[in-house]
PDB file of N, CA, C and O in Angstrom, chain B, residues numbered from 101:
ATOM      1  N   PHE B 101     -32.216  45.326   5.761  1.00  0.00           N
ATOM      2  CA  PHE B 101     -31.720  45.498   4.400  1.00  0.00           C
ATOM      3  C   PHE B 101     -30.204  45.253   4.335  1.00  0.00           C
ATOM      4  O   PHE B 101     -29.695  44.653   3.388  1.00  0.00           O
ATOM      5  N   GLY B 102     -29.512  45.729   5.353  1.00  0.00           N
ATOM      6  CA  GLY B 102     -28.060  45.572   5.389  1.00  0.00           C
ATOM      7  C   GLY B 102     -27.621  44.122   5.448  1.00  0.00           C
ATOM      8  O   GLY B 102     -26.623  43.746   4.832  1.00  0.00           O
ATOM      9  N   LEU B 103     -28.363  43.301   6.188  1.00  0.00           N
ATOM     10  CA  LEU B 103     -28.030  41.882   6.291  1.00  0.00           C
ATOM     11  C   LEU B 103     -28.223  41.177   4.953  1.00  0.00           C
ATOM     12  O   LEU B 103     -27.427  40.310   4.594  1.00  0.00           O
ATOM     13  N   ALA B 104     -29.242  41.529   4.230  1.00  0.00           N
ATOM     14  CA  ALA B 104     -29.500  40.925   2.919  1.00  0.00           C
ATOM     15  C   ALA B 104     -28.388  41.267   1.938  1.00  0.00           C
ATOM     16  O   ALA B 104     -27.971  40.416   1.153  1.00  0.00           O
ATOM     17  N   VAL B 105     -27.908  42.497   1.975  1.00  0.00           N
ATOM     18  CA  VAL B 105     -26.798  42.900   1.109  1.00  0.00           C
ATOM     19  C   VAL B 105     -25.532  42.147   1.490  1.00  0.00           C
ATOM     20  O   VAL B 105     -24.786  41.703   0.618  1.00  0.00           O
ATOM     21  N   ALA B 106     -25.284  42.000   2.793  1.00  0.00           N
ATOM     22  CA  ALA B 106     -24.093  41.283   3.249  1.00  0.00           C
ATOM     23  C   ALA B 106     -24.124  39.821   2.824  1.00  0.00           C
ATOM     24  O   ALA B 106     -23.103  39.288   2.390  1.00  0.00           O
ATOM     25  N   VAL B 107     -25.263  39.168   2.939  1.00  0.00           N
ATOM     26  CA  VAL B 107     -25.393  37.769   2.514  1.00  0.00           C
ATOM     27  C   VAL B 107     -25.216  37.651   1.009  1.00  0.00           C
ATOM     28  O   VAL B 107     -24.558  36.725   0.536  1.00  0.00           O
ATOM     29  N   PHE B 108     -25.788  38.568   0.258  1.00  0.00           N
ATOM     30  CA  PHE B 108     -25.653  38.551  -1.186  1.00  0.00           C
ATOM     31  C   PHE B 108     -24.194  38.745  -1.615  1.00  0.00           C
ATOM     32  O   PHE B 108     -23.708  38.040  -2.499  1.00  0.00           O
ATOM     33  N   LEU B 109     -23.506  39.687  -0.997  1.00  0.00           N
ATOM     34  CA  LEU B 109     -22.100  39.914  -1.327  1.00  0.00           C
ATOM     35  C   LEU B 109     -21.236  38.719  -0.941  1.00  0.00           C
ATOM     36  O   LEU B 109     -20.319  38.344  -1.672  1.00  0.00           O
ATOM     37  N   ASP B 110     -21.532  38.132   0.201  1.00  0.00           N
ATOM     38  CA  ASP B 110     -20.769  36.963   0.621  1.00  0.00           C
ATOM     39  C   ASP B 110     -20.974  35.798  -0.339  1.00  0.00           C
ATOM     40  O   ASP B 110     -20.024  35.104  -0.702  1.00  0.00           O
ATOM     41  N   ALA B 111     -22.213  35.593  -0.743  1.00  0.00           N
ATOM     42  CA  ALA B 111     -22.516  34.461  -1.614  1.00  0.00           C
ATOM     43  C   ALA B 111     -21.963  34.653  -3.017  1.00  0.00           C
ATOM     44  O   ALA B 111     -21.533  33.685  -3.644  1.00  0.00           O
ATOM     45  N   THR B 112     -21.965  35.871  -3.517  1.00  0.00           N
ATOM     46  CA  THR B 112     -21.521  36.074  -4.896  1.00  0.00           C
ATOM     47  C   THR B 112     -20.045  36.425  -4.972  1.00  0.00           C
ATOM     48  O   THR B 112     -19.267  35.712  -5.605  1.00  0.00           O
ATOM     49  N   VAL B 113     -19.663  37.497  -4.343  1.00  0.00           N
ATOM     50  CA  VAL B 113     -18.294  37.982  -4.501  1.00  0.00           C
ATOM     51  C   VAL B 113     -17.284  37.050  -3.841  1.00  0.00           C
ATOM     52  O   VAL B 113     -16.302  36.655  -4.470  1.00  0.00           O
ATOM     53  N   VAL B 114     -17.513  36.702  -2.598  1.00  0.00           N
ATOM     54  CA  VAL B 114     -16.531  35.915  -1.859  1.00  0.00           C
ATOM     55  C   VAL B 114     -16.533  34.463  -2.316  1.00  0.00           C
ATOM     56  O   VAL B 114     -15.493  33.946  -2.723  1.00  0.00           O
ATOM     57  N   ARG B 115     -17.666  33.807  -2.258  1.00  0.00           N
ATOM     58  CA  ARG B 115     -17.701  32.366  -2.504  1.00  0.00           C
ATOM     59  C   ARG B 115     -17.670  31.987  -3.981  1.00  0.00           C
ATOM     60  O   ARG B 115     -17.245  30.880  -4.309  1.00  0.00           O
ATOM     61  N   MET B 116     -18.096  32.845  -4.862  1.00  0.00           N
ATOM     62  CA  MET B 116     -18.099  32.503  -6.278  1.00  0.00           C
ATOM     63  C   MET B 116     -16.920  33.094  -7.036  1.00  0.00           C
ATOM     64  O   MET B 116     -16.576  32.596  -8.108  1.00  0.00           O
ATOM     65  N   LEU B 117     -16.298  34.131  -6.516  1.00  0.00           N
ATOM     66  CA  LEU B 117     -15.199  34.765  -7.238  1.00  0.00           C
ATOM     67  C   LEU B 117     -13.860  34.671  -6.509  1.00  0.00           C
ATOM     68  O   LEU B 117     -12.876  34.187  -7.068  1.00  0.00           O
ATOM     69  N   LEU B 118     -13.827  35.131  -5.274  1.00  0.00           N
ATOM     70  CA  LEU B 118     -12.549  35.212  -4.577  1.00  0.00           C
ATOM     71  C   LEU B 118     -11.983  33.857  -4.171  1.00  0.00           C
ATOM     72  O   LEU B 118     -10.789  33.615  -4.348  1.00  0.00           O
ATOM     73  N   VAL B 119     -12.808  32.976  -3.633  1.00  0.00           N
ATOM     74  CA  VAL B 119     -12.312  31.674  -3.197  1.00  0.00           C
ATOM     75  C   VAL B 119     -11.803  30.840  -4.367  1.00  0.00           C
ATOM     76  O   VAL B 119     -10.683  30.338  -4.279  1.00  0.00           O
ATOM     77  N   PRO B 120     -12.543  30.659  -5.449  1.00  0.00           N
ATOM     78  CA  PRO B 120     -11.995  29.884  -6.569  1.00  0.00           C
ATOM     79  C   PRO B 120     -10.755  30.528  -7.198  1.00  0.00           C
ATOM     80  O   PRO B 120      -9.831  29.817  -7.593  1.00  0.00           O
ATOM     81  N   ALA B 121     -10.722  31.859  -7.296  1.00  0.00           N
ATOM     82  CA  ALA B 121      -9.555  32.517  -7.871  1.00  0.00           C
ATOM     83  C   ALA B 121      -8.325  32.331  -6.993  1.00  0.00           C
ATOM     84  O   ALA B 121      -7.227  32.096  -7.496  1.00  0.00           O
ATOM     85  N   THR B 122      -8.510  32.436  -5.681  1.00  0.00           N
ATOM     86  CA  THR B 122      -7.392  32.227  -4.764  1.00  0.00           C
ATOM     87  C   THR B 122      -6.919  30.785  -4.812  1.00  0.00           C
ATOM     88  O   THR B 122      -5.715  30.531  -4.780  1.00  0.00           O
ATOM     89  N   MET B 123      -7.828  29.850  -4.887  1.00  0.00           N
ATOM     90  CA  MET B 123      -7.432  28.440  -4.961  1.00  0.00           C
ATOM     91  C   MET B 123      -6.675  28.147  -6.256  1.00  0.00           C
ATOM     92  O   MET B 123      -5.733  27.354  -6.257  1.00  0.00           O
ATOM     93  N   GLU B 124      -7.073  28.769  -7.336  1.00  0.00           N
ATOM     94  CA  GLU B 124      -6.367  28.584  -8.610  1.00  0.00           C
ATOM     95  C   GLU B 124      -4.953  29.156  -8.526  1.00  0.00           C
ATOM     96  O   GLU B 124      -4.004  28.548  -9.021  1.00  0.00           O
ATOM     97  N   LEU B 125      -4.817  30.299  -7.916  1.00  0.00           N
ATOM     98  CA  LEU B 125      -3.500  30.927  -7.795  1.00  0.00           C
ATOM     99  C   LEU B 125      -2.569  30.130  -6.875  1.00  0.00           C
ATOM    100  O   LEU B 125      -1.374  30.022  -7.150  1.00  0.00           O
ATOM    101  N   LEU B 126      -3.103  29.579  -5.799  1.00  0.00           N
ATOM    102  CA  LEU B 126      -2.269  28.849  -4.848  1.00  0.00           C
ATOM    103  C   LEU B 126      -1.903  27.449  -5.330  1.00  0.00           C
ATOM    104  O   LEU B 126      -0.855  26.926  -4.954  1.00  0.00           O
ATOM    105  N   GLY B 127      -2.732  26.845  -6.141  1.00  0.00           N
ATOM    106  CA  GLY B 127      -2.436  25.517  -6.675  1.00  0.00           C
ATOM    107  C   GLY B 127      -2.356  24.465  -5.578  1.00  0.00           C
ATOM    108  O   GLY B 127      -3.257  24.365  -4.746  1.00  0.00           O
ATOM    109  N   ASP B 128      -1.266  23.669  -5.571  1.00  0.00           N
ATOM    110  CA  ASP B 128      -1.096  22.596  -4.587  1.00  0.00           C
ATOM    111  C   ASP B 128      -0.882  23.126  -3.182  1.00  0.00           C
ATOM    112  O   ASP B 128      -1.095  22.398  -2.212  1.00  0.00           O
ATOM    113  N   ARG B 129      -0.471  24.357  -3.053  1.00  0.00           N
ATOM    114  CA  ARG B 129      -0.263  24.926  -1.713  1.00  0.00           C
ATOM    115  C   ARG B 129      -1.573  25.104  -0.956  1.00  0.00           C
ATOM    116  O   ARG B 129      -1.556  25.345   0.251  1.00  0.00           O
ATOM    117  N   ASN B 130      -2.709  24.990  -1.645  1.00  0.00           N
ATOM    118  CA  ASN B 130      -4.005  25.007  -0.961  1.00  0.00           C
ATOM    119  C   ASN B 130      -4.110  23.886   0.050  1.00  0.00           C
ATOM    120  O   ASN B 130      -4.722  24.048   1.106  1.00  0.00           O
ATOM    121  N   TRP B 131      -3.512  22.746  -0.272  1.00  0.00           N
ATOM    122  CA  TRP B 131      -3.699  21.538   0.509  1.00  0.00           C
ATOM    123  C   TRP B 131      -2.521  21.272   1.430  1.00  0.00           C
ATOM    124  O   TRP B 131      -2.350  20.149   1.904  1.00  0.00           O
ATOM    125  N   TRP B 132      -1.704  22.288   1.690  1.00  0.00           N
ATOM    126  CA  TRP B 132      -0.568  22.136   2.568  1.00  0.00           C
ATOM    127  C   TRP B 132      -1.042  21.913   3.996  1.00  0.00           C
ATOM    128  O   TRP B 132      -1.929  22.615   4.481  1.00  0.00           O
ATOM    129  N   LEU B 133      -0.444  20.928   4.668  1.00  0.00           N
ATOM    130  CA  LEU B 133      -0.805  20.615   6.038  1.00  0.00           C
ATOM    131  C   LEU B 133       0.415  20.845   6.917  1.00  0.00           C
ATOM    132  O   LEU B 133       1.474  20.281   6.644  1.00  0.00           O
ATOM    133  N   PRO B 134       0.301  21.645   7.948  1.00  0.00           N
ATOM    134  CA  PRO B 134       1.441  21.873   8.832  1.00  0.00           C
ATOM    135  C   PRO B 134       1.930  20.569   9.460  1.00  0.00           C
ATOM    136  O   PRO B 134       1.132  19.681   9.758  1.00  0.00           O
ATOM    137  N   ARG B 135       3.228  20.459   9.657  1.00  0.00           N
ATOM    138  CA  ARG B 135       3.830  19.230  10.165  1.00  0.00           C
ATOM    139  C   ARG B 135       3.271  18.864  11.541  1.00  0.00           C
ATOM    140  O   ARG B 135       3.033  17.690  11.827  1.00  0.00           O
ATOM    141  N   TRP B 136       3.062  19.871  12.391  1.00  0.00           N
ATOM    142  CA  TRP B 136       2.559  19.569  13.739  1.00  0.00           C
ATOM    143  C   TRP B 136       1.144  19.018  13.684  1.00  0.00           C
ATOM    144  O   TRP B 136       0.770  18.180  14.505  1.00  0.00           O
ATOM    145  N   LEU B 137       0.360  19.479  12.730  1.00  0.00           N
ATOM    146  CA  LEU B 137      -1.000  18.977  12.588  1.00  0.00           C
ATOM    147  C   LEU B 137      -1.002  17.590  11.956  1.00  0.00           C
ATOM    148  O   LEU B 137      -1.858  16.767  12.278  1.00  0.00           O
ATOM    149  N   ASP B 138      -0.061  17.322  11.066  1.00  0.00           N
ATOM    150  CA  ASP B 138       0.053  16.001  10.455  1.00  0.00           C
ATOM    151  C   ASP B 138       0.381  14.943  11.504  1.00  0.00           C
ATOM    152  O   ASP B 138      -0.118  13.820  11.437  1.00  0.00           O
ATOM    153  N   ARG B 139       1.230  15.306  12.483  1.00  0.00           N
ATOM    154  CA  ARG B 139       1.553  14.368  13.564  1.00  0.00           C
ATOM    155  C   ARG B 139       0.362  14.168  14.490  1.00  0.00           C
ATOM    156  O   ARG B 139       0.199  13.088  15.059  1.00  0.00           O
ATOM    157  N   LEU B 140      -0.461  15.177  14.647  1.00  0.00           N
ATOM    158  CA  LEU B 140      -1.576  15.121  15.574  1.00  0.00           C
ATOM    159  C   LEU B 140      -2.759  14.324  15.019  1.00  0.00           C
ATOM    160  O   LEU B 140      -3.443  13.629  15.771  1.00  0.00           O
ATOM    161  N   LEU B 141      -3.003  14.418  13.724  1.00  0.00           N
ATOM    162  CA  LEU B 141      -4.150  13.762  13.104  1.00  0.00           C
ATOM    163  C   LEU B 141      -3.876  12.276  12.879  1.00  0.00           C
ATOM    164  O   LEU B 141      -2.730  11.898  12.635  1.00  0.00           O
ATOM    165  N   PRO B 142      -4.899  11.429  12.954  1.00  0.00           N
ATOM    166  CA  PRO B 142      -4.690  10.002  12.678  1.00  0.00           C
ATOM    167  C   PRO B 142      -4.458   9.780  11.185  1.00  0.00           C
ATOM    168  O   PRO B 142      -4.916  10.557  10.347  1.00  0.00           O
ATOM    169  N   LYS B 143      -3.746   8.716  10.875  1.00  0.00           N
ATOM    170  CA  LYS B 143      -3.488   8.348   9.481  1.00  0.00           C
ATOM    171  C   LYS B 143      -4.690   7.558   8.955  1.00  0.00           C
ATOM    172  O   LYS B 143      -4.934   6.431   9.385  1.00  0.00           O
ATOM    173  N   ILE B 144      -5.427   8.149   8.035  1.00  0.00           N
ATOM    174  CA  ILE B 144      -6.604   7.516   7.455  1.00  0.00           C
ATOM    175  C   ILE B 144      -6.311   7.225   5.994  1.00  0.00           C
ATOM    176  O   ILE B 144      -5.934   8.116   5.234  1.00  0.00           O
ATOM    177  N   ASP B 145      -6.490   5.969   5.611  1.00  0.00           N
ATOM    178  CA  ASP B 145      -6.206   5.549   4.251  1.00  0.00           C
ATOM    179  C   ASP B 145      -7.519   5.436   3.483  1.00  0.00           C
ATOM    180  O   ASP B 145      -8.166   4.389   3.493  1.00  0.00           O
ATOM    181  N   VAL B 146      -7.901   6.515   2.822  1.00  0.00           N
ATOM    182  CA  VAL B 146      -9.174   6.541   2.104  1.00  0.00           C
ATOM    183  C   VAL B 146      -9.089   5.712   0.829  1.00  0.00           C
ATOM    184  O   VAL B 146     -10.059   5.059   0.446  1.00  0.00           O
ATOM    185  N   GLU B 147      -7.948   5.736   0.178  1.00  0.00           N
ATOM    186  CA  GLU B 147      -7.791   5.046  -1.099  1.00  0.00           C
ATOM    187  C   GLU B 147      -7.645   3.536  -0.936  1.00  0.00           C
ATOM    188  O   GLU B 147      -7.881   2.795  -1.889  1.00  0.00           O
ATOM    189  N   GLY B 148      -7.263   3.068   0.242  1.00  0.00           N
ATOM    190  CA  GLY B 148      -7.081   1.638   0.451  1.00  0.00           C
ATOM    191  C   GLY B 148      -5.762   1.117  -0.060  1.00  0.00           C
ATOM    192  O   GLY B 148      -5.635  -0.087  -0.282  1.00  0.00           O
ATOM    193  N   THR B 149      -4.769   1.970  -0.257  1.00  0.00           N
ATOM    194  CA  THR B 149      -3.496   1.518  -0.809  1.00  0.00           C
ATOM    195  C   THR B 149      -2.646   0.773   0.203  1.00  0.00           C
ATOM    196  O   THR B 149      -1.760   0.018  -0.199  1.00  0.00           O
ATOM    197  N   SER B 150      -2.874   0.951   1.499  1.00  0.00           N
ATOM    198  CA  SER B 150      -2.055   0.251   2.484  1.00  0.00           C
ATOM    199  C   SER B 150      -2.363  -1.246   2.483  1.00  0.00           C
ATOM    200  O   SER B 150      -1.535  -2.040   2.929  1.00  0.00           O
ATOM    201  N   TYR B 151      -3.532  -1.643   1.995  1.00  0.00           N
ATOM    202  CA  TYR B 151      -3.869  -3.054   1.933  1.00  0.00           C
ATOM    203  C   TYR B 151      -3.209  -3.748   0.741  1.00  0.00           C
ATOM    204  O   TYR B 151      -3.227  -4.976   0.659  1.00  0.00           O
ATOM    205  N   ASN B 152      -2.643  -3.003  -0.156  1.00  0.00           N
ATOM    206  CA  ASN B 152      -2.003  -3.576  -1.327  1.00  0.00           C
ATOM    207  C   ASN B 152      -0.528  -3.840  -1.112  1.00  0.00           C
ATOM    208  O   ASN B 152       0.192  -4.096  -2.076  1.00  0.00           O
ATOM    209  N   ASP B 153      -0.058  -3.786   0.120  1.00  0.00           N
ATOM    210  CA  ASP B 153       1.348  -4.003   0.432  1.00  0.00           C
ATOM    211  C   ASP B 153       1.656  -5.487   0.264  1.00  0.00           C
ATOM    212  O   ASP B 153       1.097  -6.321   0.976  1.00  0.00           O
ATOM    213  N   THR B 154       2.536  -5.818  -0.668  1.00  0.00           N
ATOM    214  CA  THR B 154       2.860  -7.216  -0.943  1.00  0.00           C
ATOM    215  C   THR B 154       4.184  -7.627  -0.313  1.00  0.00           C
ATOM    216  O   THR B 154       4.691  -8.706  -0.620  1.00  0.00           O
ATOM    217  N   SER B 155       4.757  -6.806   0.553  1.00  0.00           N
ATOM    218  CA  SER B 155       6.053  -7.148   1.132  1.00  0.00           C
ATOM    219  C   SER B 155       5.969  -8.396   1.997  1.00  0.00           C
ATOM    220  O   SER B 155       6.946  -9.140   2.084  1.00  0.00           O
ATOM    221  N   VAL B 156       4.826  -8.648   2.643  1.00  0.00           N
ATOM    222  CA  VAL B 156       4.685  -9.845   3.465  1.00  0.00           C
ATOM    223  C   VAL B 156       4.574 -11.072   2.580  1.00  0.00           C
ATOM    224  O   VAL B 156       5.138 -12.118   2.901  1.00  0.00           O
ATOM    225  N   VAL B 157       3.864 -10.963   1.488  1.00  0.00           N
ATOM    226  CA  VAL B 157       3.658 -12.103   0.601  1.00  0.00           C
ATOM    227  C   VAL B 157       4.965 -12.477  -0.095  1.00  0.00           C
ATOM    228  O   VAL B 157       5.205 -13.659  -0.342  1.00  0.00           O
ATOM    229  N   ASP B 158       5.805 -11.512  -0.412  1.00  0.00           N
ATOM    230  CA  ASP B 158       7.055 -11.789  -1.092  1.00  0.00           C
ATOM    231  C   ASP B 158       8.124 -12.342  -0.163  1.00  0.00           C
ATOM    232  O   ASP B 158       9.181 -12.769  -0.629  1.00  0.00           O
ATOM    233  N   ASP B 159       7.871 -12.342   1.142  1.00  0.00           N
ATOM    234  CA  ASP B 159       8.840 -12.838   2.106  1.00  0.00           C
ATOM    235  C   ASP B 159       8.852 -14.362   2.054  1.00  0.00           C
ATOM    236  O   ASP B 159       7.807 -14.975   2.276  1.00  0.00           O
ATOM    237  N   PRO B 160      10.009 -15.013   1.765  1.00  0.00           N
ATOM    238  CA  PRO B 160      10.029 -16.472   1.656  1.00  0.00           C
ATOM    239  C   PRO B 160       9.835 -17.169   2.999  1.00  0.00           C
ATOM    240  O   PRO B 160       9.458 -18.340   3.028  1.00  0.00           O
ATOM    241  N   ASP B 161      10.084 -16.476   4.112  1.00  0.00           N
ATOM    242  CA  ASP B 161       9.930 -17.081   5.433  1.00  0.00           C
ATOM    243  C   ASP B 161       8.513 -16.960   5.982  1.00  0.00           C
ATOM    244  O   ASP B 161       8.227 -17.444   7.077  1.00  0.00           O
ATOM    245  N   PHE B 162       7.631 -16.319   5.231  1.00  0.00           N
ATOM    246  CA  PHE B 162       6.263 -16.096   5.684  1.00  0.00           C
ATOM    247  C   PHE B 162       5.436 -17.351   5.488  1.00  0.00           C
ATOM    248  O   PHE B 162       5.338 -17.878   4.380  1.00  0.00           O
ATOM    249  N   GLU B 163       4.835 -17.831   6.586  1.00  0.00           N
ATOM    250  CA  GLU B 163       3.944 -18.984   6.515  1.00  0.00           C
ATOM    251  C   GLU B 163       2.632 -18.621   7.177  1.00  0.00           C
ATOM    252  O   GLU B 163       2.615 -18.028   8.256  1.00  0.00           O
ATOM    253  N   LEU B 164       1.573 -18.963   6.554  1.00  0.00           N
ATOM    254  CA  LEU B 164       0.253 -18.677   7.092  1.00  0.00           C
ATOM    255  C   LEU B 164      -0.507 -19.981   7.217  1.00  0.00           C
ATOM    256  O   LEU B 164      -0.675 -20.718   6.245  1.00  0.00           O
ATOM    257  N   GLU B 165      -0.964 -20.253   8.431  1.00  0.00           N
ATOM    258  CA  GLU B 165      -1.735 -21.467   8.652  1.00  0.00           C
ATOM    259  C   GLU B 165      -3.213 -21.146   8.497  1.00  0.00           C
ATOM    260  O   GLU B 165      -3.665 -20.054   8.840  1.00  0.00           O
ATOM    261  N   ILE B 166      -3.944 -22.094   7.987  1.00  0.00           N
ATOM    262  CA  ILE B 166      -5.363 -21.874   7.727  1.00  0.00           C
ATOM    263  C   ILE B 166      -6.120 -21.614   9.030  1.00  0.00           C
ATOM    264  O   ILE B 166      -7.133 -20.915   9.027  1.00  0.00           O
ATOM    265  N   GLU B 167      -5.639 -22.168  10.136  1.00  0.00           N
ATOM    266  CA  GLU B 167      -6.297 -21.927  11.418  1.00  0.00           C
ATOM    267  C   GLU B 167      -6.183 -20.459  11.830  1.00  0.00           C
ATOM    268  O   GLU B 167      -7.079 -19.928  12.485  1.00  0.00           O
ATOM    269  N   ASP B 168      -5.083 -19.803  11.448  1.00  0.00           N
ATOM    270  CA  ASP B 168      -4.921 -18.390  11.767  1.00  0.00           C
ATOM    271  C   ASP B 168      -5.938 -17.533  11.036  1.00  0.00           C
ATOM    272  O   ASP B 168      -6.404 -16.524  11.566  1.00  0.00           O
ATOM    273  N   VAL B 169      -6.279 -17.929   9.834  1.00  0.00           N
ATOM    274  CA  VAL B 169      -7.210 -17.151   9.029  1.00  0.00           C
ATOM    275  C   VAL B 169      -8.654 -17.413   9.434  1.00  0.00           C
ATOM    276  O   VAL B 169      -9.460 -16.486   9.512  1.00  0.00           O
ATOM    277  N   LEU B 170      -8.977 -18.673   9.690  1.00  0.00           N
ATOM    278  CA  LEU B 170     -10.363 -19.048   9.909  1.00  0.00           C
ATOM    279  C   LEU B 170     -10.790 -19.055  11.364  1.00  0.00           C
ATOM    280  O   LEU B 170     -11.968 -19.273  11.649  1.00  0.00           O
ATOM    281  N   SER B 171      -9.876 -18.824  12.295  1.00  0.00           N
ATOM    282  CA  SER B 171     -10.271 -18.908  13.704  1.00  0.00           C
ATOM    283  C   SER B 171     -11.204 -17.758  14.059  1.00  0.00           C
ATOM    284  O   SER B 171     -10.971 -16.605  13.695  1.00  0.00           O
ATOM    285  N   ASP B 172     -12.264 -18.104  14.778  1.00  0.00           N
ATOM    286  CA  ASP B 172     -13.165 -17.063  15.230  1.00  0.00           C
ATOM    287  C   ASP B 172     -12.991 -16.828  16.719  1.00  0.00           C
ATOM    288  O   ASP B 172     -13.857 -16.243  17.369  1.00  0.00           O
ATOM    289  N   ASP B 173     -11.874 -17.283  17.255  1.00  0.00           N
ATOM    290  CA  ASP B 173     -11.545 -17.043  18.655  1.00  0.00           C
ATOM    291  C   ASP B 173     -10.965 -15.642  18.775  1.00  0.00           C
ATOM    292  O   ASP B 173     -10.025 -15.293  18.061  1.00  0.00           O
ATOM    293  N   ALA B 174     -11.520 -14.839  19.673  1.00  0.00           N
ATOM    294  CA  ALA B 174     -11.088 -13.449  19.801  1.00  0.00           C
ATOM    295  C   ALA B 174      -9.801 -13.303  20.599  1.00  0.00           C
ATOM    296  O   ALA B 174      -9.168 -12.248  20.558  1.00  0.00           O
ATOM    297  N   THR B 175      -9.403 -14.346  21.324  1.00  0.00           N
ATOM    298  CA  THR B 175      -8.188 -14.235  22.121  1.00  0.00           C
ATOM    299  C   THR B 175      -6.978 -14.617  21.286  1.00  0.00           C
ATOM    300  O   THR B 175      -7.049 -15.568  20.508  1.00  0.00           O
ATOM    301  N   PRO B 176      -5.870 -13.903  21.426  1.00  0.00           N
ATOM    302  CA  PRO B 176      -4.680 -14.233  20.647  1.00  0.00           C
ATOM    303  C   PRO B 176      -4.036 -15.524  21.145  1.00  0.00           C
ATOM    304  O   PRO B 176      -4.047 -15.819  22.340  1.00  0.00           O
ATOM    305  N   ARG B 177      -3.477 -16.284  20.212  1.00  0.00           N
ATOM    306  CA  ARG B 177      -2.818 -17.539  20.562  1.00  0.00           C
ATOM    307  C   ARG B 177      -1.315 -17.340  20.577  1.00  0.00           C
ATOM    308  O   ARG B 177      -0.764 -16.572  19.788  1.00  0.00           O
ATOM    309  N   ARG B 178      -0.665 -18.042  21.481  1.00  0.00           N
ATOM    310  CA  ARG B 178       0.802 -18.031  21.516  1.00  0.00           C
ATOM    311  C   ARG B 178       1.301 -19.304  20.851  1.00  0.00           C
ATOM    312  O   ARG B 178       0.772 -20.388  21.101  1.00  0.00           O
ATOM    313  N   ASN B 179       2.312 -19.176  20.009  1.00  0.00           N
ATOM    314  CA  ASN B 179       2.878 -20.353  19.319  1.00  0.00           C
ATOM    315  C   ASN B 179       4.047 -20.896  20.082  1.00  0.00           C
ATOM    316  O   ASN B 179       4.654 -21.882  19.662  1.00  0.00           O
TER     317      ASN B 179
END
């Protein structure tokens, strides 16, 4: 009987009331990541914004040869 009461209290009081209320009070601080953990974790770009970097395209010295794009050779070439 005691376990059933504990599960019921956990499911209702803690997960439905306390957690959402605490998250509302903390706001953006909910998602704070410690600096040491940020350095440890890999950088994952879920939104895909790193692929939208146009700094290479705007460079006037940038030249791209069609062979570089279409080559299916896995070994890198030296120019």
